[in-house]
N, CA, C and O atoms as CSV, one atom per row, in Angstrom:
chain,resi,resn,atom,element,x,y,z
A,1,MET,N,N,-24.874,-21.980,-30.041
A,1,MET,CA,C,-25.846,-21.138,-29.472
A,1,MET,C,C,-25.764,-19.721,-29.894
A,1,MET,O,O,-24.737,-19.069,-29.706
A,2,GLY,N,N,-26.895,-19.191,-30.501
A,2,GLY,CA,C,-26.848,-17.773,-31.065
A,2,GLY,C,C,-26.792,-16.754,-29.893
A,2,GLY,O,O,-26.963,-17.070,-28.716
A,3,ALA,N,N,-26.537,-15.514,-30.333
A,3,ALA,CA,C,-26.442,-14.344,-29.449
A,3,ALA,C,C,-27.814,-14.077,-28.809
A,3,ALA,O,O,-27.872,-13.688,-27.642
A,4,GLY,N,N,-28.899,-14.273,-29.533
A,4,GLY,CA,C,-30.217,-14.056,-29.013
A,4,GLY,C,C,-30.507,-15.113,-27.829
A,4,GLY,O,O,-31.057,-14.776,-26.780
A,5,ALA,N,N,-30.121,-16.298,-28.081
A,5,ALA,CA,C,-30.342,-17.331,-27.069
A,5,ALA,C,C,-29.471,-17.123,-25.811
A,5,ALA,O,O,-29.930,-17.420,-24.709
A,6,GLN,N,N,-28.201,-16.612,-25.948
A,6,GLN,CA,C,-27.380,-16.293,-24.863
A,6,GLN,C,C,-28.094,-15.096,-24.044
A,6,GLN,O,O,-28.253,-15.111,-22.824
A,7,ARG,N,N,-28.471,-14.128,-24.853
A,7,ARG,CA,C,-29.150,-12.904,-24.128
A,7,ARG,C,C,-30.447,-13.405,-23.310
A,7,ARG,O,O,-30.669,-12.977,-22.178
A,8,ALA,N,N,-31.202,-14.238,-23.882
A,8,ALA,CA,C,-32.497,-14.746,-23.293
A,8,ALA,C,C,-31.988,-15.501,-21.926
A,8,ALA,O,O,-32.505,-15.294,-20.828
A,9,ARG,N,N,-31.040,-16.287,-22.124
A,9,ARG,CA,C,-30.636,-17.078,-20.959
A,9,ARG,C,C,-29.939,-16.189,-19.811
A,9,ARG,O,O,-30.019,-16.555,-18.638
A,10,ALA,N,N,-29.304,-15.098,-20.146
A,10,ALA,CA,C,-28.743,-14.146,-19.141
A,10,ALA,C,C,-29.878,-13.454,-18.508
A,10,ALA,O,O,-29.877,-13.285,-17.289
A,11,LEU,N,N,-30.917,-13.012,-19.305
A,11,LEU,CA,C,-32.048,-12.284,-18.697
A,11,LEU,C,C,-32.915,-13.241,-17.875
A,11,LEU,O,O,-33.592,-12.756,-16.968
A,12,ALA,N,N,-32.954,-14.515,-18.106
A,12,ALA,CA,C,-33.728,-15.468,-17.287
A,12,ALA,C,C,-33.041,-15.634,-15.966
A,12,ALA,O,O,-33.716,-15.979,-14.996
A,13,ASN,N,N,-31.777,-15.422,-15.849
A,13,ASN,CA,C,-30.959,-15.720,-14.618
A,13,ASN,C,C,-30.973,-14.421,-13.778
A,13,ASN,O,O,-30.437,-14.450,-12.670
A,14,GLN,N,N,-31.508,-13.364,-14.197
A,14,GLN,CA,C,-31.449,-12.116,-13.478
A,14,GLN,C,C,-32.562,-12.130,-12.426
A,14,GLN,O,O,-33.662,-12.565,-12.766
A,15,PRO,N,N,-32.364,-11.675,-11.138
A,15,PRO,CA,C,-33.375,-11.715,-10.224
A,15,PRO,C,C,-34.466,-10.640,-10.418
A,15,PRO,O,O,-34.156,-9.507,-10.787
A,16,THR,N,N,-35.633,-10.965,-10.189
A,16,THR,CA,C,-36.759,-10.118,-10.436
A,16,THR,C,C,-37.156,-9.165,-9.241
A,16,THR,O,O,-37.828,-8.150,-9.423
A,17,HIS,N,N,-36.733,-9.528,-8.123
A,17,HIS,CA,C,-37.065,-8.812,-6.894
A,17,HIS,C,C,-36.003,-7.766,-6.700
A,17,HIS,O,O,-34.825,-8.095,-6.837
A,18,PRO,N,N,-36.356,-6.423,-6.363
A,18,PRO,CA,C,-35.409,-5.425,-6.254
A,18,PRO,C,C,-34.370,-5.631,-5.245
A,18,PRO,O,O,-33.205,-5.332,-5.507
A,19,ALA,N,N,-34.708,-6.129,-4.091
A,19,ALA,CA,C,-33.700,-6.375,-2.996
A,19,ALA,C,C,-32.723,-7.349,-3.435
A,19,ALA,O,O,-31.545,-7.197,-3.113
A,20,ALA,N,N,-33.132,-8.432,-4.209
A,20,ALA,CA,C,-32.155,-9.440,-4.642
A,20,ALA,C,C,-31.254,-8.806,-5.680
A,20,ALA,O,O,-30.062,-9.106,-5.747
A,21,ALA,N,N,-31.799,-7.966,-6.455
A,21,ALA,CA,C,-30.793,-7.174,-7.504
A,21,ALA,C,C,-29.821,-6.360,-6.833
A,21,ALA,O,O,-28.680,-6.311,-7.292
A,22,ARG,N,N,-30.177,-5.620,-5.653
A,22,ARG,CA,C,-29.252,-4.875,-4.979
A,22,ARG,C,C,-28.121,-5.674,-4.243
A,22,ARG,O,O,-26.969,-5.257,-4.131
A,23,ILE,N,N,-28.595,-6.906,-3.740
A,23,ILE,CA,C,-27.508,-7.731,-3.146
A,23,ILE,C,C,-26.580,-8.337,-4.233
A,23,ILE,O,O,-25.381,-8.525,-4.026
A,24,LEU,N,N,-27.230,-8.647,-5.454
A,24,LEU,CA,C,-26.393,-9.170,-6.527
A,24,LEU,C,C,-25.314,-8.116,-6.917
A,24,LEU,O,O,-24.138,-8.431,-7.095
A,25,VAL,N,N,-25.766,-6.896,-7.033
A,25,VAL,CA,C,-24.900,-5.827,-7.517
A,25,VAL,C,C,-23.853,-5.628,-6.440
A,25,VAL,O,O,-22.661,-5.605,-6.748
A,26,ARG,N,N,-24.244,-5.488,-5.224
A,26,ARG,CA,C,-23.305,-5.289,-4.091
A,26,ARG,C,C,-22.209,-6.297,-3.993
A,26,ARG,O,O,-21.039,-5.972,-3.795
A,27,MET,N,N,-22.664,-7.677,-4.153
A,27,MET,CA,C,-21.727,-8.726,-3.991
A,27,MET,C,C,-20.825,-8.812,-5.355
A,27,MET,O,O,-19.725,-9.355,-5.257
A,28,SER,N,N,-21.192,-8.365,-6.461
A,28,SER,CA,C,-20.392,-8.606,-7.618
A,28,SER,C,C,-19.538,-7.411,-7.965
A,28,SER,O,O,-18.698,-7.522,-8.857
A,29,THR,N,N,-19.703,-6.266,-7.309
A,29,THR,CA,C,-18.819,-5.146,-7.634
A,29,THR,C,C,-17.684,-5.184,-6.665
A,29,THR,O,O,-17.787,-5.717,-5.560
A,30,LYS,N,N,-16.594,-4.603,-7.105
A,30,LYS,CA,C,-15.481,-4.490,-6.251
A,30,LYS,C,C,-15.647,-3.464,-5.141
A,30,LYS,O,O,-16.150,-2.372,-5.404
A,31,GLN,N,N,-15.286,-3.737,-4.034
A,31,GLN,CA,C,-15.307,-2.694,-3.016
A,31,GLN,C,C,-13.876,-2.142,-2.910
A,31,GLN,O,O,-12.895,-2.841,-3.163
A,32,PRO,N,N,-13.796,-0.777,-2.502
A,32,PRO,CA,C,-12.438,-0.152,-2.310
A,32,PRO,C,C,-11.778,-0.942,-1.146
A,32,PRO,O,O,-12.379,-1.295,-0.131
A,33,ALA,N,N,-10.465,-1.178,-1.417
A,33,ALA,CA,C,-9.638,-1.896,-0.435
A,33,ALA,C,C,-9.299,-0.951,0.805
A,33,ALA,O,O,-8.964,0.218,0.614
A,34,ASP,N,N,-9.391,-1.465,1.998
A,34,ASP,CA,C,-8.936,-0.737,3.137
A,34,ASP,C,C,-7.500,-0.592,3.336
A,34,ASP,O,O,-6.991,0.367,3.915
A,35,ASP,N,N,-6.830,-1.627,2.809
A,35,ASP,CA,C,-5.329,-1.716,3.024
A,35,ASP,C,C,-4.642,-0.872,1.907
A,35,ASP,O,O,-5.166,-0.777,0.797
A,36,ALA,N,N,-3.526,-0.292,2.197
A,36,ALA,CA,C,-2.701,0.336,1.256
A,36,ALA,C,C,-1.992,-0.694,0.367
A,36,ALA,O,O,-1.818,-1.820,0.835
A,37,PRO,N,N,-1.612,-0.441,-0.745
A,37,PRO,CA,C,-0.993,-1.390,-1.682
A,37,PRO,C,C,0.320,-1.765,-1.027
A,37,PRO,O,O,0.879,-0.954,-0.288
A,38,VAL,N,N,0.828,-2.941,-1.262
A,38,VAL,CA,C,2.097,-3.507,-0.770
A,38,VAL,C,C,3.193,-2.888,-1.633
A,38,VAL,O,O,3.170,-2.881,-2.864
A,39,ARG,N,N,4.182,-2.355,-0.848
A,39,ARG,CA,C,5.259,-1.720,-1.573
A,39,ARG,C,C,6.325,-2.643,-1.892
A,39,ARG,O,O,6.463,-3.692,-1.262
A,40,PRO,N,N,7.094,-2.299,-2.851
A,40,PRO,CA,C,8.230,-3.235,-3.281
A,40,PRO,C,C,9.226,-3.445,-2.094
A,40,PRO,O,O,9.752,-4.558,-2.066
A,41,ILE,N,N,9.546,-2.632,-1.186
A,41,ILE,CA,C,10.388,-2.865,-0.128
A,41,ILE,C,C,9.785,-3.853,0.825
A,41,ILE,O,O,10.538,-4.575,1.479
A,42,ASP,N,N,8.553,-3.935,0.947
A,42,ASP,CA,C,7.925,-5.034,1.785
A,42,ASP,C,C,8.177,-6.375,1.188
A,42,ASP,O,O,8.542,-7.312,1.899
A,43,ARG,N,N,7.990,-6.500,-0.127
A,43,ARG,CA,C,8.223,-7.779,-0.772
A,43,ARG,C,C,9.680,-8.116,-0.761
A,43,ARG,O,O,9.999,-9.286,-0.550
A,44,ILE,N,N,10.627,-7.174,-0.977
A,44,ILE,CA,C,12.043,-7.489,-0.819
A,44,ILE,C,C,12.428,-8.018,0.546
A,44,ILE,O,O,13.119,-9.030,0.666
A,45,LEU,N,N,11.930,-7.256,1.668
A,45,LEU,CA,C,12.143,-7.746,2.925
A,45,LEU,C,C,11.637,-9.154,3.186
A,45,LEU,O,O,12.326,-9.999,3.759
A,46,THR,N,N,10.440,-9.366,2.754
A,46,THR,CA,C,9.864,-10.709,2.769
A,46,THR,C,C,10.666,-11.826,2.163
A,46,THR,O,O,10.899,-12.853,2.799
A,47,PHE,N,N,11.061,-11.640,1.013
A,47,PHE,CA,C,11.907,-12.606,0.333
A,47,PHE,C,C,13.213,-12.784,0.874
A,47,PHE,O,O,13.737,-13.896,0.931
A,48,MET,N,N,13.812,-11.648,1.309
A,48,MET,CA,C,15.160,-11.640,1.924
A,48,MET,C,C,15.138,-12.482,3.176
A,48,MET,O,O,15.989,-13.355,3.339
A,49,SER,N,N,14.203,-12.251,4.056
A,49,SER,CA,C,14.099,-12.902,5.318
A,49,SER,C,C,13.782,-14.423,5.130
A,49,SER,O,O,14.319,-15.287,5.823
A,50,LEU,N,N,12.872,-14.689,4.145
A,50,LEU,CA,C,12.678,-16.031,3.978
A,50,LEU,C,C,13.849,-16.849,3.382
A,50,LEU,O,O,14.040,-18.019,3.714
A,51,GLY,N,N,14.620,-16.201,2.497
A,51,GLY,CA,C,15.850,-16.725,1.810
A,51,GLY,C,C,16.878,-17.013,2.838
A,51,GLY,O,O,17.455,-18.101,2.846
A,52,VAL,N,N,17.162,-15.972,3.810
A,52,VAL,CA,C,18.165,-16.167,4.808
A,52,VAL,C,C,17.821,-17.238,5.819
A,52,VAL,O,O,18.711,-17.970,6.250
A,53,ILE,N,N,16.644,-17.351,6.190
A,53,ILE,CA,C,16.143,-18.325,7.187
A,53,ILE,C,C,16.193,-19.692,6.580
A,53,ILE,O,O,16.657,-20.623,7.237
A,54,VAL,N,N,15.700,-19.885,5.250
A,54,VAL,CA,C,15.848,-21.211,4.708
A,54,VAL,C,C,17.223,-21.651,4.472
A,54,VAL,O,O,17.533,-22.831,4.634
A,55,LEU,N,N,18.118,-20.703,4.073
A,55,LEU,CA,C,19.530,-21.036,3.886
A,55,LEU,C,C,20.235,-21.484,5.217
A,55,LEU,O,O,21.040,-22.412,5.302
A,56,SER,N,N,19.807,-20.682,6.239
A,56,SER,CA,C,20.424,-21.118,7.604
A,56,SER,C,C,19.873,-22.419,8.062
A,56,SER,O,O,20.631,-23.228,8.596
A,57,VAL,N,N,18.688,-22.668,7.905
A,57,VAL,CA,C,18.135,-23.924,8.371
A,57,VAL,C,C,18.762,-25.181,7.463
A,57,VAL,O,O,19.026,-26.273,7.965
A,58,ALA,N,N,18.940,-24.896,6.199
A,58,ALA,CA,C,19.561,-25.959,5.348
A,58,ALA,C,C,20.974,-26.210,5.837
A,58,ALA,O,O,21.355,-27.369,5.997
A,59,CYS,N,N,21.756,-25.195,6.077
A,59,CYS,CA,C,23.047,-25.300,6.543
A,59,CYS,C,C,23.161,-26.066,7.944
A,59,CYS,O,O,24.114,-26.795,8.221
A,60,PHE,N,N,22.144,-25.832,8.742
A,60,PHE,CA,C,22.061,-26.483,10.098
A,60,PHE,C,C,21.902,-27.958,9.917
A,60,PHE,O,O,22.602,-28.766,10.526
A,61,PHE,N,N,20.957,-28.296,9.059
A,61,PHE,CA,C,20.772,-29.673,8.710
A,61,PHE,C,C,21.818,-30.329,8.087
A,61,PHE,O,O,22.032,-31.516,8.332
A,62,ALA,N,N,22.583,-29.616,7.207
A,62,ALA,CA,C,23.773,-30.171,6.518
A,62,ALA,C,C,24.833,-30.545,7.641
A,62,ALA,O,O,25.505,-31.574,7.562
A,63,LEU,N,N,24.938,-29.648,8.687
A,63,LEU,CA,C,25.758,-29.970,9.826
A,63,LEU,C,C,25.415,-31.213,10.608
A,63,LEU,O,O,26.251,-32.055,10.937
A,64,LEU,N,N,24.135,-31.267,10.880
A,64,LEU,CA,C,23.607,-32.439,11.680
A,64,LEU,C,C,23.835,-33.682,10.753
A,64,LEU,O,O,24.272,-34.709,11.272
A,65,ILE,N,N,23.584,-33.652,9.510
A,65,ILE,CA,C,23.756,-34.905,8.650
A,65,ILE,C,C,25.227,-35.278,8.557
A,65,ILE,O,O,25.575,-36.458,8.590
A,66,ALA,N,N,26.097,-34.270,8.439
A,66,ALA,CA,C,27.511,-34.607,8.191
A,66,ALA,C,C,28.058,-35.140,9.565
A,66,ALA,O,O,28.956,-35.982,9.583
A,67,ASP,N,N,27.520,-34.652,10.676
A,67,ASP,CA,C,28.020,-35.226,11.992
A,67,ASP,C,C,27.527,-36.585,12.093
A,67,ASP,O,O,28.288,-37.443,12.539
A,68,ALA,N,N,26.280,-36.908,11.716
A,68,ALA,CA,C,25.784,-38.143,11.842
A,68,ALA,C,C,26.503,-39.112,10.886
A,68,ALA,O,O,26.623,-40.299,11.192
A,69,ALA,N,N,26.982,-38.616,9.733
A,69,ALA,CA,C,27.737,-39.513,8.763
A,69,ALA,C,C,29.050,-39.763,9.209
A,69,ALA,O,O,29.731,-40.588,8.601
A,70,GLY,N,N,29.505,-39.158,10.197
A,70,GLY,CA,C,30.845,-39.591,10.861
A,70,GLY,C,C,31.925,-38.694,10.629
A,70,GLY,O,O,33.078,-39.106,10.762
A,71,LEU,N,N,31.655,-37.328,10.245
A,71,LEU,CA,C,32.806,-36.447,9.976
A,71,LEU,C,C,33.357,-36.118,11.392
A,71,LEU,O,O,32.613,-35.982,12.364
A,72,ASP,N,N,34.664,-36.001,11.442
A,72,ASP,CA,C,35.242,-35.571,12.667
A,72,ASP,C,C,35.354,-34.062,12.832
A,72,ASP,O,O,34.988,-33.311,11.928
A,73,THR,N,N,35.849,-33.619,13.960
A,73,THR,CA,C,36.015,-32.196,14.230
A,73,THR,C,C,37.051,-31.458,13.279
A,73,THR,O,O,36.871,-30.309,12.875
A,74,GLU,N,N,38.079,-32.186,12.986
A,74,GLU,CA,C,39.128,-31.719,12.059
A,74,GLU,C,C,38.483,-31.543,10.685
A,74,GLU,O,O,38.839,-30.607,9.969
A,75,ASP,N,N,37.536,-32.418,10.288
A,75,ASP,CA,C,36.930,-32.362,8.878
A,75,ASP,C,C,36.165,-31.134,8.817
A,75,ASP,O,O,36.169,-30.534,7.742
A,76,PHE,N,N,35.491,-30.647,9.820
A,76,PHE,CA,C,34.814,-29.407,9.762
A,76,PHE,C,C,35.608,-28.121,9.718
A,76,PHE,O,O,35.037,-27.048,9.521
A,77,ALA,N,N,36.824,-28.203,9.885
A,77,ALA,CA,C,37.739,-27.037,9.762
A,77,ALA,C,C,38.317,-26.851,8.369
A,77,ALA,O,O,39.121,-25.933,8.213
A,78,GLU,N,N,38.017,-27.565,7.421
A,78,GLU,CA,C,38.510,-27.470,6.051
A,78,GLU,C,C,37.414,-27.478,5.093
A,78,GLU,O,O,36.313,-27.973,5.334
A,79,GLY,N,N,37.773,-26.865,3.901
A,79,GLY,CA,C,36.745,-26.881,2.806
A,79,GLY,C,C,35.714,-25.925,3.064
A,79,GLY,O,O,35.967,-24.869,3.645
A,80,ILE,N,N,34.548,-26.233,2.662
A,80,ILE,CA,C,33.372,-25.281,2.769
A,80,ILE,C,C,32.732,-25.385,4.192
A,80,ILE,O,O,31.850,-24.577,4.483
A,81,TRP,N,N,33.088,-26.246,5.010
A,81,TRP,CA,C,32.479,-26.639,6.252
A,81,TRP,C,C,32.489,-25.353,7.298
A,81,TRP,O,O,31.514,-25.133,8.017
A,82,PRO,N,N,33.619,-24.563,7.318
A,82,PRO,CA,C,33.550,-23.412,8.245
A,82,PRO,C,C,32.467,-22.399,7.814
A,82,PRO,O,O,31.906,-21.736,8.687
A,83,VAL,N,N,32.139,-22.242,6.489
A,83,VAL,CA,C,31.215,-21.310,6.025
A,83,VAL,C,C,29.786,-21.932,6.366
A,83,VAL,O,O,28.889,-21.214,6.807
A,84,VAL,N,N,29.623,-23.210,6.156
A,84,VAL,CA,C,28.309,-23.913,6.409
A,84,VAL,C,C,28.067,-23.819,7.980
A,84,VAL,O,O,26.915,-23.701,8.398
A,85,ALA,N,N,29.103,-23.868,8.811
A,85,ALA,CA,C,28.884,-23.815,10.264
A,85,ALA,C,C,28.612,-22.402,10.756
A,85,ALA,O,O,28.008,-22.175,11.804
A,86,THR,N,N,29.110,-21.426,9.913
A,86,THR,CA,C,28.925,-19.943,10.390
A,86,THR,C,C,27.595,-19.381,9.862
A,86,THR,O,O,27.091,-18.420,10.442
A,87,VAL,N,N,26.996,-19.937,8.778
A,87,VAL,CA,C,25.836,-19.316,8.200
A,87,VAL,C,C,24.692,-19.419,9.180
A,87,VAL,O,O,23.999,-18.403,9.239
A,88,PRO,N,N,24.328,-20.456,9.988
A,88,PRO,CA,C,23.216,-20.474,10.816
A,88,PRO,C,C,23.437,-19.494,12.015
A,88,PRO,O,O,22.477,-18.933,12.543
A,89,MET,N,N,24.681,-19.309,12.417
A,89,MET,CA,C,24.973,-18.413,13.588
A,89,MET,C,C,24.611,-17.001,13.223
A,89,MET,O,O,24.114,-16.237,14.051
A,90,ILE,N,N,24.866,-16.651,11.959
A,90,ILE,CA,C,24.677,-15.268,11.526
A,90,ILE,C,C,23.329,-15.158,10.922
A,90,ILE,O,O,22.664,-14.168,11.227
A,91,GLY,N,N,22.807,-16.077,10.066
A,91,GLY,CA,C,21.624,-16.022,9.245
A,91,GLY,C,C,20.358,-15.984,10.019
A,91,GLY,O,O,19.446,-15.228,9.684
A,92,LEU,N,N,20.274,-16.758,11.023
A,92,LEU,CA,C,19.023,-16.774,11.849
A,92,LEU,C,C,18.763,-15.455,12.597
A,92,LEU,O,O,17.646,-14.940,12.559
A,93,PRO,N,N,19.727,-14.934,13.240
A,93,PRO,CA,C,19.453,-13.602,13.855
A,93,PRO,C,C,19.171,-12.493,12.811
A,93,PRO,O,O,18.314,-11.636,13.028
A,94,VAL,N,N,19.892,-12.522,11.697
A,94,VAL,CA,C,19.579,-11.654,10.601
A,94,VAL,C,C,18.102,-11.814,10.062
A,94,VAL,O,O,17.384,-10.830,9.886
A,95,GLY,N,N,17.719,-13.008,9.830
A,95,GLY,CA,C,16.409,-13.345,9.376
A,95,GLY,C,C,15.320,-12.837,10.403
A,95,GLY,O,O,14.279,-12.282,10.051
A,96,PHE,N,N,15.672,-13.086,11.688
A,96,PHE,CA,C,14.667,-12.532,12.684
A,96,PHE,C,C,14.578,-11.113,12.687
A,96,PHE,O,O,13.460,-10.619,12.832
A,97,VAL,N,N,15.642,-10.321,12.542
A,97,VAL,CA,C,15.586,-8.889,12.451
A,97,VAL,C,C,14.912,-8.402,11.248
A,97,VAL,O,O,14.173,-7.420,11.303
A,98,LEU,N,N,15.131,-9.036,10.176
A,98,LEU,CA,C,14.342,-8.715,8.948
A,98,LEU,C,C,12.812,-8.859,9.049
A,98,LEU,O,O,12.017,-8.076,8.529
A,99,ILE,N,N,12.481,-9.959,9.784
A,99,ILE,CA,C,10.987,-10.325,9.918
A,99,ILE,C,C,10.347,-9.147,10.905
A,99,ILE,O,O,9.223,-8.661,10.773
A,100,PHE,N,N,11.256,-8.826,11.853
A,100,PHE,CA,C,10.854,-7.770,12.881
A,100,PHE,C,C,10.625,-6.533,12.163
A,100,PHE,O,O,9.536,-5.976,12.296
A,101,VAL,N,N,11.558,-6.014,11.385
A,101,VAL,CA,C,11.472,-4.826,10.650
A,101,VAL,C,C,10.340,-4.788,9.716
A,101,VAL,O,O,9.670,-3.764,9.584
A,102,LEU,N,N,10.094,-5.909,9.038
A,102,LEU,CA,C,8.918,-6.057,8.182
A,102,LEU,C,C,7.587,-5.884,8.931
A,102,LEU,O,O,6.652,-5.223,8.480
A,103,LEU,N,N,7.575,-6.507,10.072
A,103,LEU,CA,C,6.346,-6.359,10.938
A,103,LEU,C,C,6.078,-4.930,11.402
A,103,LEU,O,O,4.948,-4.449,11.482
A,104,ILE,N,N,7.168,-4.316,11.689
A,104,ILE,CA,C,6.949,-2.851,12.128
A,104,ILE,C,C,6.562,-1.979,10.958
A,104,ILE,O,O,5.668,-1.143,11.087
A,105,MET,N,N,7.225,-2.152,9.793
A,105,MET,CA,C,6.703,-1.379,8.671
A,105,MET,C,C,5.336,-1.715,8.175
A,105,MET,O,O,4.656,-0.875,7.586
A,106,THR,N,N,4.949,-2.854,8.391
A,106,THR,CA,C,3.558,-3.234,7.948
A,106,THR,C,C,2.536,-2.532,8.896
A,106,THR,O,O,1.528,-1.960,8.482
A,107,MET,N,N,2.891,-2.631,10.203
A,107,MET,CA,C,1.954,-1.923,11.149
A,107,MET,C,C,1.884,-0.415,10.916
A,107,MET,O,O,0.808,0.175,11.002
A,108,ILE,N,N,3.033,0.216,10.620
A,108,ILE,CA,C,3.058,1.651,10.337
A,108,ILE,C,C,2.240,1.889,9.166
A,108,ILE,O,O,1.408,2.795,9.212
A,109,ARG,N,N,2.383,1.143,8.058
A,109,ARG,CA,C,1.710,1.299,6.824
A,109,ARG,C,C,0.137,1.207,6.983
A,109,ARG,O,O,-0.619,2.066,6.529
A,110,LYS,N,N,-0.279,0.092,7.668
A,110,LYS,CA,C,-1.664,-0.179,7.927
A,110,LYS,C,C,-2.312,1.008,8.867
A,110,LYS,O,O,-3.457,1.420,8.681
A,111,GLY,N,N,-1.490,1.478,9.840
A,111,GLY,CA,C,-1.910,2.559,10.687
A,111,GLY,C,C,-2.208,3.822,9.941
A,111,GLY,O,O,-3.247,4.450,10.144
A,112,ARG,N,N,-1.222,4.225,9.005
A,112,ARG,CA,C,-1.399,5.286,8.100
A,112,ARG,C,C,-2.621,5.216,7.178
A,112,ARG,O,O,-3.349,6.185,6.962
A,113,ALA,N,N,-2.801,3.939,6.626
A,113,ALA,CA,C,-3.915,3.754,5.787
A,113,ALA,C,C,-5.264,3.770,6.471
A,113,ALA,O,O,-6.278,4.082,5.846
A,114,SER,N,N,-5.286,3.450,7.698
A,114,SER,CA,C,-6.626,3.626,8.442
A,114,SER,C,C,-6.958,5.022,8.770
A,114,SER,O,O,-8.122,5.367,8.971
A,115,LYS,N,N,-5.863,5.909,8.835
A,115,LYS,CA,C,-6.092,7.353,9.130
A,115,LYS,C,C,-6.526,8.171,7.961
A,115,LYS,O,O,-7.004,9.295,8.108
A,116,ARG,N,N,-6.352,7.582,6.758
A,116,ARG,CA,C,-6.735,8.346,5.552
A,116,ARG,C,C,-8.239,8.360,5.416
A,116,ARG,O,O,-8.898,7.421,5.862
A,117,PRO,N,N,-8.825,9.427,4.796
A,117,PRO,CA,C,-10.225,9.423,4.719
A,117,PRO,C,C,-10.679,8.524,3.539
A,117,PRO,O,O,-11.877,8.382,3.296
């Protein structure tokens, strides 16, 4: 298909009514965003909280599976099991605090963005 045929096809698809042309322009152009851009600290907090919570839940399920597999209380006192047992007790509260901090920072950022002209 030649350049002339493409131009004719593009012109044939253009609206002829002025109101339709305004709607088309309004819908196809980018509007300025009301939100402030996401800062790197927000992304870091998001991925940190997600990582800590996923690791804690995985350790919790590892404990449940090990208990169901027949490990005794003495078996959980040696090897890596003390660390696996401690991670959910520390990780879940830390993950909750990180999510709470992220929520507060996002609310402050959006509040400041709405006050800007």
